[in-house]
C-alpha positions in Angstrom: 77.2 26.7 4.3 75.1 24.0 6.1 72.1 22.1 5.0 69.7 24.4 6.9 71.0 27.4 5.0 70.5 25.6 1.7 67.0 24.6 2.7 66.2 28.2 3.6 67.7 29.5 0.4 65.5 27.2 -1.6 62.5 28.0 0.5 62.4 24.4 1.4 61.6 24.8 5.1 58.2 26.3 4.5 57.6 24.1 1.5 58.3 21.1 3.7 55.6 22.1 6.2 53.1 22.6 3.5 53.9 19.2 1.9 53.5 17.5 5.3 50.1 19.2 5.8 49.0 17.8 2.3 50.2 14.4 3.5 47.7 14.6 6.4 50.2 15.4 9.1 48.2 17.5 11.6 49.6 21.0 12.2 49.5 20.3 16.0 52.2 17.6 15.4 54.4 20.3 13.9 53.8 23.1 16.4 56.9 22.4 18.4 59.2 21.9 15.4 61.8 24.5 14.5 62.2 24.1 10.8 65.4 26.1 11.0 67.1 23.6 13.4 68.5 20.3 12.1 68.2 18.8 15.6 64.5 19.7 15.8 63.9 18.3 12.3 65.7 15.1 13.2 63.5 14.7 16.3 60.4 15.4 14.3 61.4 12.9 11.6 61.9 10.2 14.3 58.3 10.8 15.4 56.6 11.2 12.0 58.3 9.0 9.5 57.1 5.7 11.0 53.5 7.0 10.7 54.0 8.2 7.2 55.5 4.9 6.1 52.7 2.8 7.8 50.2 4.9 5.9 52.0 4.6 2.5 53.3 1.2 1.6 54.3 2.5 -1.8 56.7 5.0 -0.2 58.3 2.1 1.7 59.1 0.3 -1.6 60.3 3.5 -3.3 62.7 4.2 -0.5 63.9 0.6 -0.3 64.7 0.4 -4.0 66.1 3.9 -4.5 69.2 4.1 -6.6 70.9 6.8 -4.5 71.6 4.4 -1.7 74.8 2.3 -1.6 74.4 -1.4 -1.1 75.2 -1.3 2.6 72.9 1.7 3.2 70.1 -0.1 1.3 70.5 -3.1 3.6 70.3 -0.9 6.7 67.3 1.1 5.4 65.4 -2.1 4.4 65.9 -3.5 7.8 64.6 -0.4 9.5 61.7 0.1 7.2 60.7 -3.6 7.4 60.6 -3.3 11.2 58.0 -0.4 11.1 
């Protein structure tokens, strides 16, 4: 079973789109996204995550200090987030 199958099983793909709309991501930004394709979701994330982080400084801090990242991952994530 892959992650897309898990996401579909949990109804996460449609919930993700609804959540993004509530976060003020325009539907037209998601028109081309195939929420059943990991490649499509990754390309979409590359486009949309910088905008979401710029608009939500609190989210930046929550991600940077999350406990589920290893020390090395945290260093890499902090470097990327700080560059946005």
